[in-house]
Rosetta silent file (secondary structure, phi, psi, omega in degrees, C-alpha in Angstrom):
SEQUENCE: MTTIGKPKIDKRPKLTYMGIRTMAPFKGMSKQIEKMADELNAWVAVNKIKTAGPPFLRYHVIDMRGFMDISYCVPVRKALPEAGN
SCORE:     score description
SCORE:     0.000 S_00000001
   1 L     0.000  136.842 -179.841   66.374  -72.364   29.724 S_00000001
   2 L   -97.194  134.048  174.960   67.923  -72.847   33.168 S_00000001
   3 L  -100.739  144.673 -177.416   69.683  -76.076   34.054 S_00000001
   4 L   -83.581  -37.498 -177.504   69.639  -77.345   37.603 S_00000001
   5 L   107.966 -179.683 -178.078   72.855  -79.326   37.510 S_00000001
   6 L   -82.752  149.737  176.318   73.836  -82.768   38.679 S_00000001
   7 L   -62.660  149.107  178.085   72.546  -84.240   41.944 S_00000001
   8 L  -151.558  160.778  174.677   74.904  -83.985   44.903 S_00000001
   9 L   -96.357  127.475 -177.745   75.017  -84.669   48.614 S_00000001
  10 L  -114.090  112.855  178.740   75.213  -81.495   50.651 S_00000001
  11 L   -83.382  127.853  179.400   76.459  -81.879   54.240 S_00000001
  12 L  -128.602  155.759  178.016   74.974  -79.315   56.585 S_00000001
  13 L   -68.940  157.370  178.060   75.301  -78.710   60.313 S_00000001
  14 L   -57.875  139.625 -178.704   72.613  -80.019   62.656 S_00000001
  15 L  -125.712  120.536  175.124   69.605  -77.702   62.816 S_00000001
  16 L   -89.992  128.605 -178.047   67.253  -77.569   65.794 S_00000001
  17 E  -147.752  164.869  172.527   63.794  -76.451   64.746 S_00000001
  18 E  -125.526  151.443 -176.952   60.146  -76.613   65.685 S_00000001
  19 E  -161.639  175.374  174.769   57.325  -77.039   63.263 S_00000001
  20 E  -117.586  128.338 -176.984   53.823  -78.090   62.406 S_00000001
  21 E  -112.636  141.694  178.861   53.451  -81.208   60.262 S_00000001
  22 E  -152.195  165.554  171.489   50.462  -82.185   58.132 S_00000001
  23 E  -106.789  131.568 -178.410   49.325  -84.251   55.180 S_00000001
  24 E  -143.607  144.045  174.554   47.810  -82.186   52.373 S_00000001
  25 E   -65.640  149.565 -179.420   46.769  -82.868   48.790 S_00000001
  26 L   -55.051  -47.065  175.355   49.135  -81.302   46.268 S_00000001
  27 L   -73.114  124.293 -178.321   46.269  -79.155   45.001 S_00000001
  28 L    92.304    1.785 -178.700   45.457  -76.781   47.813 S_00000001
  29 H   -62.286  -35.803 -177.085   48.744  -77.374   49.607 S_00000001
  30 H   -62.970  -34.012  177.232   49.541  -73.659   49.624 S_00000001
  31 H   -66.348  -38.834  177.314   46.439  -72.923   51.725 S_00000001
  32 H   -65.162  -39.866  179.248   47.580  -75.507   54.275 S_00000001
  33 H   -64.024  -43.782  178.002   51.051  -73.952   54.342 S_00000001
  34 H   -59.676  -42.919 -179.740   49.575  -70.479   54.930 S_00000001
  35 H   -63.567  -45.355  179.038   47.462  -71.857   57.797 S_00000001
  36 H   -64.265  -42.143 -179.483   50.452  -73.603   59.411 S_00000001
  37 H   -62.170  -46.620  179.372   52.634  -70.494   58.967 S_00000001
  38 H   -59.580  -45.334 -177.649   50.036  -68.229   60.571 S_00000001
  39 H   -65.188  -48.135 -177.392   49.580  -70.632   63.510 S_00000001
  40 H   -70.254  -42.430  179.174   53.275  -71.232   64.182 S_00000001
  41 H   -61.938  -38.361  177.429   54.330  -67.617   63.653 S_00000001
  42 H   -65.773  -43.146  179.734   51.616  -66.458   66.078 S_00000001
  43 H   -62.814  -42.698  178.354   52.719  -69.044   68.680 S_00000001
  44 H   -60.434  -43.719 -179.118   56.352  -67.968   68.325 S_00000001
  45 H   -66.583  -47.465 -178.368   55.373  -64.309   68.821 S_00000001
  46 H   -62.066  -38.647 -177.307   53.085  -64.944   71.826 S_00000001
  47 L   -91.176    4.918  177.102   55.698  -67.131   73.532 S_00000001
  48 L    51.516   46.884  179.516   58.550  -64.731   72.670 S_00000001
  49 L   -80.820  130.994  175.928   60.619  -67.502   71.090 S_00000001
  50 L   -85.620  116.999  178.593   63.955  -66.369   69.640 S_00000001
  51 E   -83.121  160.458 -177.129   64.319  -67.914   66.219 S_00000001
  52 L  -116.604   25.500 -179.757   67.700  -68.853   64.798 S_00000001
  53 L   155.934 -179.485 -178.209   67.007  -68.194   61.131 S_00000001
  54 L   -74.282  154.602  176.344   64.264  -67.872   58.539 S_00000001
  55 L   -65.827  158.775  178.633   61.287  -70.266   58.402 S_00000001
  56 E  -149.656  163.545  174.401   61.400  -73.135   55.916 S_00000001
  57 E  -102.145  138.321  173.763   59.292  -75.973   54.508 S_00000001
  58 E  -115.634  125.850  178.205   60.305  -79.576   54.998 S_00000001
  59 E  -100.684  108.851  179.045   58.941  -82.108   52.530 S_00000001
  60 E   -80.497  -42.197  177.163   58.833  -85.556   54.143 S_00000001
  61 E  -138.537  131.825  176.858   56.974  -87.171   51.205 S_00000001
  62 L  -111.272  116.055  178.248   56.357  -85.646   47.778 S_00000001
  63 L  -140.721   93.840 -173.970   53.395  -87.136   45.916 S_00000001
  64 L   -68.928  -15.267  177.339   51.969  -84.710   43.382 S_00000001
  65 L   -99.361   -9.781 -178.253   49.100  -87.075   42.561 S_00000001
  66 L  -129.431 -128.617 -177.388   48.277  -87.846   46.169 S_00000001
  67 E  -106.120  141.770  175.732   49.106  -86.342   49.518 S_00000001
  68 E   -96.411  137.648  175.236   52.159  -84.343   50.471 S_00000001
  69 E  -104.645  106.341 -170.718   53.661  -84.858   53.928 S_00000001
  70 E  -130.422  156.606  173.295   54.991  -81.415   54.830 S_00000001
  71 E  -131.939  139.354  169.177   56.143  -79.362   57.809 S_00000001
  72 E  -100.061  125.451 -169.130   56.330  -75.605   58.248 S_00000001
  73 E  -131.989  153.310  169.986   59.327  -74.985   60.501 S_00000001
  74 E  -129.365  131.521  176.060   61.301  -72.291   62.281 S_00000001
  75 E   -67.449  142.316  177.552   64.877  -72.811   63.478 S_00000001
  76 E  -129.724  161.302 -177.250   65.369  -72.281   67.232 S_00000001
  77 L   -73.700  -32.045  178.363   68.450  -71.946   69.414 S_00000001
  78 L  -147.148  159.237  179.753   67.550  -74.899   71.662 S_00000001
  79 L   -62.437  139.529 -179.319   64.936  -77.654   71.779 S_00000001
  80 L  -115.811  154.185  176.693   61.635  -76.529   73.285 S_00000001
  81 L   -65.979  152.689  178.184   58.915  -78.549   75.000 S_00000001
  82 L   -66.821  147.842 -179.609   55.968  -79.577   72.838 S_00000001
  83 L   -78.481  -20.667  178.862   52.951  -77.270   72.966 S_00000001
  84 L    79.708   16.969  179.887   50.572  -80.235   73.184 S_00000001
  85 L   -91.605    0.000    0.000   48.230  -78.960   70.476 S_00000001
């Protein structure tokens, strides 16, 4: 059995990123993540955006019995204008 350890506060440097945010039920959340990843990754490629690291998921609200508030994100070197979609 693996133990996680005690909770701690981890200070990290500021990270500029862009992402797509949605509300999704816990069941079926992975399909929503795949859809967001495909959409954002395609937009990044078409617009020749230089990323500053690997993509990540941000969980704004975790509710396994209800809806998850999640974002699929990619770090970028500088803030970009919104796409308006």
